[in-house]
C-alpha positions in Angstrom: 5.9 -40.3 53.4 9.2 -39.2 52.6 8.4 -39.2 48.7 5.5 -37.3 49.7 7.5 -34.8 51.2 9.9 -34.5 48.1 7.1 -34.1 45.9 5.8 -31.3 47.8 9.0 -29.4 48.2 9.3 -29.7 44.4 6.1 -28.5 43.8 6.9 -25.6 46.4 9.8 -24.8 44.1 8.3 -25.1 40.7 5.4 -22.7 42.2 7.9 -19.9 43.5 9.8 -20.1 40.2 6.7 -18.8 38.4 5.8 -15.2 38.9 2.1 -15.5 37.3 1.2 -19.0 39.2 -0.2 -18.9 42.7 1.9 -21.2 45.0 -0.9 -21.8 47.0 -2.5 -23.8 44.8 0.2 -26.7 44.8 1.9 -26.4 48.3 -0.7 -28.6 49.9 -2.7 -31.5 49.4 -6.2 -31.0 48.6 -9.2 -33.2 49.8 -10.0 -36.2 47.1 -12.6 -35.3 44.5 -15.4 -37.4 44.1 -14.2 -38.4 41.0 -11.2 -39.6 42.3 -12.9 -41.3 45.0 -14.9 -43.2 42.5 -12.1 -44.2 40.5 -10.5 -45.8 43.7 -13.8 -47.4 44.8 -14.5 -45.0 47.5 -17.4 -43.7 46.3 -19.3 -47.1 45.5 -18.6 -47.9 48.9 -20.5 -44.5 50.2 -23.1 -45.2 47.8 -24.1 -48.6 49.2 -26.6 -48.0 51.9 -26.4 -49.5 55.0 -22.6 -50.7 54.4 -20.1 -48.4 56.1 -17.2 -47.0 53.9 -13.9 -48.9 54.0 -11.4 -46.6 55.9 -8.2 -46.0 53.9 -4.9 -47.1 55.6 -2.2 -44.9 56.2 -0.2 -46.2 53.5 -3.1 -46.0 50.8 -3.9 -42.1 52.0 -0.3 -41.5 51.4 -0.1 -43.2 47.9 -3.2 -41.1 47.0 -2.1 -37.9 48.3 1.2 -38.6 46.2 -0.9 -39.6 43.0 -2.7 -36.4 43.4 0.6 -34.1 44.1 2.5 -35.8 41.1 -0.8 -35.0 38.6 -0.5 -31.1 40.0 3.2 -30.8 39.5 2.8 -32.3 35.8 0.3 -29.9 35.0 2.1 -26.7 36.5 5.6 -28.2 34.7 3.4 -28.2 31.3 2.0 -24.8 32.0 5.4 -23.1 32.7 6.7 -24.9 29.7 3.9 -23.2 27.6 4.7 -20.0 28.9 8.4 -20.0 28.3 7.9 -21.2 24.8 5.2 -18.2 24.2 7.8 -15.7 25.7 10.5 -17.2 23.7 8.4 -16.9 20.5 7.5 -13.4 21.4 11.1 -12.4 21.7 12.1 -13.9 18.6 9.5 -12.2 16.7 10.4 -8.8 18.4 14.0 -9.5 17.5 12.8 -10.4 13.9 10.9 -6.9 13.5 13.8 -4.9 15.0 16.1 -6.4 12.4 13.8 -5.6 9.6 13.3 -2.3 10.5 17.3 -1.6 10.9 17.8 -3.3 7.5 15.0 -0.9 6.0 16.7 1.9 7.6 19.8 1.1 6.3 18.7 0.7 2.9 16.9 4.0 3.2 20.2 5.7 3.8 22.0 4.1 1.3 19.7 5.5 -1.4 20.7 9.1 -3.2 18.6 11.8 -2.1 15.7 12.4 -4.8 16.6 15.0 -7.4 15.5 18.4 -6.3 12.7 20.0 -8.4 11.7 23.3 -6.6 10.7 26.1 -8.9 11.0 29.0 -6.6 14.2 31.6 -6.8 15.2 35.0 -5.9 18.2 37.2 -6.4 19.1 37.0 -2.9 19.5 34.9 0.2 18.7 31.1 0.7 17.1 31.0 -2.6 19.7 33.3 -4.3 22.2 32.6 -7.2 24.4 30.8 -5.1 21.9 27.9 -4.7 19.9 27.8 -7.6 21.6 24.3 -8.9 20.6 23.0 -5.3 16.9 24.2 -5.9 16.0 22.1 -9.2 18.3 19.1 -10.4 17.7 20.7 -13.9 19.3 23.6 -13.0 22.9 22.4 -12.5 24.3 24.7 -15.0 23.8 27.6 -12.8 26.4 26.7 -10.4 28.5 24.2 -12.5 28.5 25.5 -16.4 31.6 26.7 -18.0 29.9 29.4 -20.3 27.7 31.4 -17.9 26.5 34.8 -18.0 26.5 37.6 -17.5 30.6 38.6 -17.3 32.7 41.6 -17.0 33.3 42.3 -20.6 37.0 43.2 -21.3 40.1 42.3 -23.3 38.0 41.9 -26.4 39.3 41.2 -29.6 38.7 44.1 -32.0 37.6 43.1 -35.4 35.4 44.1 -38.0 32.2 42.7 -37.0 29.2 42.6 -39.3 26.1 45.1 -38.6 23.3 43.5 -36.7 20.4 43.9 -39.2 17.1 44.8 -37.1 14.0 44.5 -38.7 11.5 45.7 -35.6 8.4 47.3 -36.3 5.3 48.7 -34.1 3.6 45.3 -32.5 0.8 44.7 -30.1 2.3 43.9 -26.5 1.6 43.0 -23.2 3.2 43.5 -19.6 3.9 41.3 -17.0 5.0 41.7 -13.3 6.1 38.0 -12.9 8.1 38.4 -9.6 11.4 38.4 -10.9 11.2 41.5 -13.0 8.9 43.7 -15.6 8.7 41.7 -18.6 7.2 42.7 -22.2 5.7 40.2 -24.4 5.7 41.3 -28.4 3.6 40.4 -31.3 5.3 38.5 -33.9 7.4 39.8 -36.8 10.0 41.4 -35.2 13.6 39.9 -36.1 17.2 40.7 -36.2 20.0 38.8 -38.2 23.5 38.4 -37.6 26.0 35.6 -38.2 24.0 34.1 -41.0 21.1 33.4 -38.8 17.8 35.1 -38.3 16.3 35.3 -34.6 12.8 36.6 -33.8 12.1 38.7 -30.8 10.2 37.0 -28.0 10.2 39.4 -25.0 12.3 42.0 -23.6 12.9 42.4 -19.7 14.5 44.8 -17.2 17.5 44.3 -14.8 18.6 46.9 -11.8 21.6 47.2 -12.1 22.6 46.1 -15.6 23.8 42.7 -15.3 26.9 43.0 -17.5 29.7 45.2 -17.0 32.0 46.4 -19.5 35.7 46.8 -18.4 34.5 46.8 -14.7 32.0 49.7 -15.3 28.3 48.7 -13.9 25.3 50.6 -15.1 22.5 51.5 -13.3 20.1 49.4 -15.0 19.8 47.1 -18.0 17.4 45.7 -20.5 17.6 42.2 -22.4 15.9 41.6 -25.6 15.4 37.8 -25.8 15.2 36.0 -29.6 14.7 32.9 -30.9 15.8 31.3 -34.2 13.3 28.6 -36.0 15.8 25.8 -34.6 15.4 27.1 -30.9 18.7 28.8 -30.6 18.8 31.9 -28.4 20.2 35.4 -29.1 20.1 38.2 -26.4 20.5 42.2 -27.2 21.7 43.8 -24.1 21.2 47.5 -23.8 22.8 49.7 -20.9 20.8 52.2 -19.3 22.5 55.7 -17.9 20.6 58.7 -16.4 19.8 61.4 -19.1 16.5 62.3 -21.0 13.2 60.3 -20.6 12.9 57.3 -22.9 9.2 57.1 -24.6 9.4 53.4 -24.9 10.3 52.7 -21.5 7.7 55.0 -20.4 5.3 53.5 -22.4 6.0 50.2 -20.4 5.6 51.9 -17.3 2.3 53.3 -18.2 0.9 49.7 -18.7 2.2 48.0 -15.7 -0.5 45.6 -14.0 -1.4 46.7 -10.5 -0.3 43.3 -9.3 2.5 40.9 -9.1 2.1 38.0 -11.3 -0.5 39.7 -13.4 -0.6 40.7 -17.0 -1.8 43.8 -18.7 -2.5 43.9 -22.6 -3.2 47.6 -23.8 -4.8 48.5 -27.0 -1.6 50.4 -28.1 1.5 49.2 -29.8 5.2 49.2 -28.9 8.0 49.7 -31.2 11.1 47.8 -30.1 13.2 50.1 -32.7 12.8 53.2 -30.1 14.9 51.4 -27.5 17.8 51.2 -30.1 21.3 53.4 -29.7 22.2 55.4 -32.6 25.7 53.8 -33.1 25.2 49.9 -33.5 28.6 48.7 -32.3 28.6 45.9 -30.2 30.5 43.2 -27.9 29.7 39.5 -28.9 30.3 36.2 -26.9 28.9 32.9 -26.1 27.4 32.7 -22.6 24.2 31.3 -21.1 20.6 32.6 -19.6 21.1 34.6 -16.6 18.5 33.1 -14.7 17.3 29.4 -14.1 17.6 27.3 -15.9 20.9 29.1 -16.9 20.7 27.3 -20.2 24.4 27.5 -22.0 24.9 28.1 -25.9 23.3 31.6 -25.7 24.4 34.3 -28.4 24.9 37.7 -26.5 25.2 40.6 -28.2 25.8 43.7 -26.0 25.7 47.1 -27.5 28.4 49.7 -27.0 26.4 52.8 -26.7 24.0 53.2 -23.5 20.5 54.1 -23.9 19.2 57.0 -21.6 16.4 57.0 -19.1 15.5 59.7 -16.8 16.1 59.5 -13.2 12.1 59.4 -12.6 12.1 56.3 -15.1 14.9 54.5 -13.1 13.4 55.4 -9.7 9.9 53.8 -10.7 11.7 50.5 -11.4 14.0 50.8 -8.4 10.8 50.8 -6.4 9.4 47.2 -7.7 12.8 45.8 -7.9 15.6 47.3 -5.9 17.9 44.6 -7.0 17.0 41.6 -10.0 20.7 41.1 -11.2 22.8 37.9 -11.1 26.4 38.5 -10.3 29.0 38.2 -12.8 30.2 34.9 -13.8 33.9 33.9 -14.5 34.8 34.5 -18.3 36.8 31.3 -18.1 39.0 32.2 -21.3 36.3 32.8 -23.7 36.6 34.8 -26.8 34.9 38.4 -26.7 34.6 40.3 -30.0 34.0 43.7 -30.1 33.1 46.4 -33.3 36.3 48.4 -34.2 
């Protein structure tokens, strides 16, 4: 009887330890099942008619109850072990997933950021000149180059510079408002020669104010005529504009402006670049860069000393389109600047 009481107490303790199991199922002894009665010979006694079933002794009843309780305890222990194993496996899986996630996050954090490849830039604000090199990795020269343009042209060495040979002629043209300036594309056949090289005029465009300064002086507007030679070298002829009489060549451009930004208009008339050149052909020269992204260096700059005149009305028209489209001056960084005597 003591053994039965001990087994019952053990079963109660096991039942209370498992939150998912019902203690009521193992707290007491249930009546014997028919299968157990058959196994113990009781069923046979009941099945024989006319013969009364043998009554179990107290000792046999205790042994029967003890066997049933032991079977239930063993079953509950096996179930608890299975539940514990499942919980341990789930916890291990969660730990492994967390470790993998942490390792992936650490790897991603350790990698360098992808190279920037933006294309949108402006002359002011977040996308302005101070941040051009951050917008696109290919524009790294814009904020890290050593020969950038424009510059304040001063302390030039006066020498006998060769004259620039211009071979400009009336050509077909188109006018584009590209979102940064008004640009004029010229037909083929316009050249300048200097320093033993010949460069073909590709396009010209306008800045407000002029990007170049001369001994600290700023001009209200400027024009850049961009040339390339057969080897891809670039030469830029810079003209400064000051208020005066109307300039017919500039008026031709204004007359053929497209109606919308990013559009191009191609008139049926011709444009003669010679009409833009000043009478005197003295100039400054130095090595610099493009003044807009990608700010490529190795550009030959030819800055005419004599300004070109334009009327206040012509300048006012451009200022309505582009009040400010000039890059700030860059450090001269000890570059040699030559000028005509």
